[in-house]
C-alpha positions, 0 to 999 in steps of 0.5 A: 237300307233300301238295298235290302228291303225287298230281299228280306220280305220276299224271302221271308221265312225261307232262309232255313233250307228244306226238302219235302217230307213224307207223311201218311195222314193228313193233319186235322185243320186245327193243326194246320195254319190258316192262310185265309187270314192273308187272302180268303181265296187263291183268287183273292191272292191272284188279284192282289198280285196283279194289282201290285204289279199294276202299281209299280209304274206309279213309283216312276211318277215320283222320280225327281219330286223328293226335293220339291217339298216335305209333302212330296217326299211324304207322298213318295215314301208312303207309296214306296213303303205301302208297296213294300208292305203289300209285297211282304203279304203277297210273298208270305202267302206265295211262299207258305202256300208252296211250302204246304206241298212243294209238289204243286207246280202252280204254287211253285210258279206263283212263288217264282212270279212273286220273286220276279215281282220283287226284282222288278220292284227293286228296279222301279225303286232304285232311284230313291236313295240316290235322289235323297242324296242328291238333295242339298245338305240339310234338306232331309233334316229340315223336311223332318222338322216341317212335316210330322208325317215324315216321322215314320221314315226318319230312320230310313232317311237318316240311314240313307244319309249314313250310307252316302259314300256307298250309294251310287248314281241313279243309273248305277243303282238301277244297273246293280239292282238288275245285276241281281238277276245274274249274280246269284249264279255261284250260289245257284250252281252250288245248290244244284250240284250239292243237292241234286247232281252230285253222284252220292254213293250207296253203302251197306251198314253193319246191319245189312241195311243199304242207305244212300249218302246224299245230304239228308242221308249223311245228316242222318247216318253220321251219328250211328252208334256203331263206330265202323258205320260212322267211319264208313259214312264219313269216308264215302260221303266225303269222297263225293265232295273230294271228287268235285273239289275243283268245281266246288272251289270254282263256285266258292271262288266266284261267290267271294269275287261276287262279294268283292265286286259289290264291295268295290262297286260301293266303295267299301274297303273290304267285303267284311265292311260292306256286309256289316255296313247294311246294319251298321254293325261295328267290325269290332263285333266280328273280330271280337267274336273270332278272338274270344272264340279262340280264347275259349278253345280250351273250353271246347277241348274240354267238351271233346274230352268229356265226349270221349269219356262218356262215349268210351272212345280213347282216340276221339276222331271227327267221325265221333262228334255227332253221336249223342253224348248221353243215352237218349231218354224217350220223352213223349210230348204230344203237341198239346203237352208241348204247347203247355210246356212252352207256355210255362217256360216263357212265363218269366216274360209276363202274362201278355207274352204268354197269352199272345203265344196261347192265342197263336196256338189256338188261332191256327197261326202254326202248321204243325205236322209233317205232310206229304210234299210239305217242306221240311224243317221249321221257320217263322214268317212275320212279314205280313205286318197287318195280319200276324206271324206264322210258324211252320213245324214238322212236329214229332212229339219229342223234346227236340220238337218242343224246343223247336216250338219255343225257338220259332215262337221266339221269332214269332213274338219278336215280329208280333211285338215289333209289328204291334208297336212300330210303324211299318217302316221300322218294324222289320228287325235285322238278322243281327238280332233275329236269333236272339229271341229264338235262342232266348226262348230255348234257354227258358225252356231248358231252365223249365225242363231241368227244374222238373226233370224226373231224375239223373237220366233226364238231366243228363239228356237235357244237359248233353243236348245243351252242351252240343247246342253250344258247340254247334251253334257257337263254336262251329258257326264261329269257326265258319265265320273265321274261315269266311273272313279268311277266304274273302281276305285272300280274294281281296289280296288277288289270290285264287281260291282253288279247291285244293287251297280251300281244303288246306285252309279249312283243314288247318282251321278245323284242326286248330278248333278241334285240338288235333295238335293237343291230341283232342280230336283227330281229323283225317285228311279226307274230311277236310273238304267239309267246306264244300258241304257248307251252304252258308259260305254263299250267304255273304257273312251271314253265319257269324250272327248265329254265334253272336245271337247265342252269346247275346241271348245267353247273357240276356236270359241269365239276367232275366232268370236271375231276376236282375232289376229291369232285365225283363223290361229291357229285353221286351223293349228290344223285341218291341223296338224292331228295326227302329235303331241299329241292332248293335245299339239295341242290344247295348240298350238291352244290356249286351255289348257284342264288341266286348268280351263279356257276352262270349265269356258268359257263354263260356261260363255256361258251357263250363257249368253244363259240363260241371253238372254232367261230371257231377252226375257221372261221379255220383253214379260211379260211387253207387 
């Protein structure tokens, strides 16, 4: 656990990538978050940052004292976790202040300085786990019995003991901590090349419009209604990545070898085992996800066939998977109406939950509208334990924006409830459960919207969105997870990952998932370099959690919405538990076992239900 604290806190709220967006008007203060709740002035923040830096050396004075007495261990851990908590608050302010306007160099500089402080803190505290493990067997258990003040640190200490075989000497731990300054290089190089230096083309669309096909341009224009335009966008965009295939192959090969280096350094049998062990997630979860996704491929193929039918395309190809399934329904939801819809949707979770979200809306915990220079996308930051969570949006008055509000407030309420109930050392929840709360709220919003839909047009729009979300968040992410496992296993066998080989491996997987052999979706060869476009392959077995979380939230939300006895209480208990137990165990206690087929089969059933509903509407219209 000690190896991931700093990364989780300093990088809180910045996992979803984004770029600055343009807006012509400044939003009213009522719709901008109030960072004064963290520090009243930038000067107060600078003073806190300087004080934090000055306290780092105090950790060194505790080195060698952990085994002297329960009181000595308690004193050292109080200092350590106090610093972690302060770093979370400092890091939250620095990152969010920079996100308000990414053009401000002073804010960016402060953010970078805080990240450097995080690396220094990791170095100063790297001795803790090795020193705990150097104590005679039974010492920690005896200290926990003798000193009640150590109770908040019990799970932390016992988790260190669990990882005994993978924790190194103090000198080796310090060296690995300092290696963190250079080991991000593959990801860093990839990011610069893929986002800044790649020579993205400019193309002319059928309407005469000239557009640049960079990352943002591709995401925008791949769903154009004119098929000829989509084909042009795909062909020209993937030419850029194909031209850089060798270089991207080198960076991804280096990333996989980086992961293998850390796995072997810590005595793990595989990269997968090393990645999952941080949260004590059974490998059966990952492998069951892959197996069950493959079992459900006929359902995915049904969705593609339905897409071909709805779009009127008899020879569906990969460049046809992004246009909306059904006609867009123009539903306008100003932020006040969007907030009311979310409050109505989450009502099944009880009055206290609803009132806390209402308070957050009214108390400027959320930055709502796009602004010049503001970071794009959306996120929730719950790392300021003593304050409250914050939410960043770029709200556009549409249904997608309302869905994002529900999603991010799922995260925010997870943090709020955990921070209210748990002591700081067990409040921070792991990524494995992070997307459960967010997608749970999306399910509640969908139920609310369908129950109040004005007619078949709205129902089709909502069901089409839901179906595409299941395809993109579950099946696509599971496909990425299977690819990531394959490339790491290849490196473990001593095989080189050239760009050409990665394209071949990914192409075979892409065609299997999309039913190319069965004539479902045609995959042109030039599109199989898509692996080079996916940044998640540099996150070390991160992406599978999108799929498992959606499967878990699908099953949990059905239990709550169907009124299963105790379901709501078990779900809220999951949120309040934070990181007090291992995430797999927490989900089992809430009613979901991700190492079994059940949650994945439940998601597959929901997907088939959505398609059944769509086909009923289509059939009803055909008879009119």
